[in-house]
C-alpha positions as CSV (number, residue, x, y, z in Angstrom):
1,X,-16.4,-2.1,10.0
2,X,-17.8,1.1,10.3
3,X,-14.8,2.0,13.2
4,X,-12.4,1.2,10.1
5,X,-14.0,3.8,7.9
6,X,-14.3,6.5,10.7
7,X,-10.3,6.1,11.0
8,X,-9.7,5.9,7.6
9,X,-11.6,9.1,6.7
10,X,-9.8,10.7,9.9
11,X,-6.5,9.8,8.1
12,X,-7.6,11.0,4.5
13,X,-8.2,14.6,6.7
14,X,-5.2,14.6,8.5
15,X,-3.2,13.9,4.9
16,X,-5.2,16.9,3.5
17,X,-3.9,19.1,6.1
18,X,-0.2,18.5,4.8
19,X,0.6,21.8,2.8
20,X,2.2,20.3,0.1
21,X,-1.1,18.0,-0.9
22,X,-3.9,20.8,-0.2
23,X,-5.2,21.3,-3.9
24,X,-8.3,19.4,-4.7
25,X,-7.4,16.9,-6.3
26,X,-4.2,15.5,-4.3
27,X,-5.6,13.1,-2.4
28,X,-7.1,9.7,-3.7
29,X,-8.2,6.4,-2.4
30,X,-8.8,4.8,-5.8
31,X,-5.9,3.7,-8.5
32,X,-4.4,7.2,-10.0
33,X,-4.2,7.4,-13.5
34,X,-0.8,9.1,-13.7
35,X,0.8,10.9,-16.7
36,X,1.9,14.6,-17.4
37,X,-1.6,16.2,-16.8
38,X,-1.6,14.7,-13.4
39,X,-1.3,17.5,-10.7
40,X,1.9,16.3,-8.7
41,X,2.5,16.1,-5.6
42,X,-0.1,13.3,-5.3
43,X,-1.0,11.1,-2.5
44,X,-2.5,7.5,-3.1
45,X,-4.6,5.9,0.1
46,X,-5.1,2.7,0.0
47,X,-5.7,0.1,2.5
48,X,-3.6,-3.0,2.1
49,X,-4.9,-6.0,4.8
50,X,-6.9,-6.5,8.0
51,X,-5.5,-8.6,10.3
52,X,-6.7,-11.0,12.4
53,X,-9.4,-9.2,16.0
54,X,-8.4,-9.7,19.5
55,X,-10.6,-10.0,22.0
56,X,-10.1,-7.0,24.2
57,X,-12.5,-6.6,27.3
58,X,-16.0,-6.0,25.6
59,X,-14.7,-4.7,22.5
60,X,-11.9,-5.8,20.2
61,X,-8.7,-4.7,18.8
62,X,-8.1,-5.3,15.4
63,X,-5.2,-4.0,12.8
64,X,-5.3,-3.0,9.5
65,X,-2.2,-2.2,7.1
66,X,-2.6,0.7,4.9
67,X,-0.3,1.9,2.7
68,X,0.3,6.0,1.3
69,X,1.9,6.2,-2.3
70,X,3.2,9.7,-2.7
71,X,4.2,10.7,-6.8
72,X,6.4,13.9,-6.8
73,X,7.8,15.6,-10.3
74,X,11.3,14.0,-10.8
75,X,12.4,17.5,-10.5
76,X,11.7,17.7,-6.6
77,X,15.0,15.7,-6.4
78,X,15.7,14.1,-3.2
79,X,15.0,17.3,-0.8
80,X,11.9,17.3,-2.1
81,X,11.0,14.0,-1.5
82,X,12.3,14.1,2.3
83,X,10.5,17.2,2.7
84,X,7.2,15.9,1.8
85,X,7.7,12.7,3.8
86,X,8.5,14.7,6.8
87,X,5.5,16.5,6.2
88,X,3.2,13.3,5.2
89,X,4.8,11.7,8.6
90,X,4.4,14.3,10.7
91,X,0.6,14.6,9.6
92,X,0.0,11.3,10.0
93,X,1.8,9.8,13.1
94,X,0.6,11.6,16.1
95,X,2.6,12.5,19.3
96,X,0.4,11.0,21.5
97,X,-0.6,7.5,22.1
98,X,-4.2,7.0,20.6
99,X,-6.4,9.0,19.2
100,X,-9.9,9.2,20.2
101,X,-12.4,9.4,17.6
102,X,-16.2,8.8,17.4
103,X,-17.3,5.2,18.1
104,X,-13.5,3.6,18.4
105,X,-10.2,4.9,19.3
106,X,-7.2,4.6,17.5
107,X,-4.7,2.9,19.6
108,X,-1.4,3.2,17.9
109,X,-0.5,4.2,14.0
110,X,3.0,2.2,13.8
111,X,5.0,3.0,10.2
112,X,6.2,0.3,8.8
113,X,8.9,0.1,5.4
114,X,9.1,3.1,3.3
115,X,10.3,2.2,0.0
116,X,11.8,5.0,-2.0
117,X,11.9,4.1,-5.4
118,X,14.9,5.3,-7.3
119,X,14.2,7.9,-10.0
120,X,14.6,5.8,-13.8
121,X,15.9,7.2,-16.9
122,X,13.4,9.2,-18.4
123,X,10.6,9.1,-15.9
124,X,8.9,12.4,-14.8
125,X,7.6,11.1,-11.5
126,X,9.1,9.5,-8.1
127,X,7.3,7.0,-6.2
128,X,7.3,7.1,-2.1
129,X,5.3,4.3,-0.5
130,X,5.2,4.7,2.8
131,X,3.3,1.2,5.3
132,X,1.4,1.6,8.2
133,X,-0.2,-0.6,10.6
134,X,-3.2,0.6,12.5
135,X,-4.4,-0.5,16.0
136,X,-7.8,0.3,16.8
137,X,-10.9,-0.9,18.7
138,X,-14.1,-2.3,17.8
139,X,-17.6,-3.5,18.5
140,X,-18.4,-6.5,16.2
């Protein structure tokens, strides 16, 4: 499963390249504790599930489903939400097919549902959740 680790680490690096998320503690891969002192925007990278491996020549084709949750101040509004969403998608979804990485190859990144949580009355935070499906090669 080292291939999944290589790919997730590379995606975390790409997420860190997003200008709005360039602060030291603005990307996490563990459950964030959001309160009035949390610096926003914040991205939470989480792995959801692993699909059944399929044989592909001498290697295996695997699929992993991830989700990126974006937390923003409610004051950012729709324009701020759309801007951050565009930046994150541009960073994580390559314009070419496949990304060669040492020990594996990320074949595709497919964007799934993007959930736009409505702003709740009295809430200080907007939440946007983006689901991705990663297909990559691996040796078992």
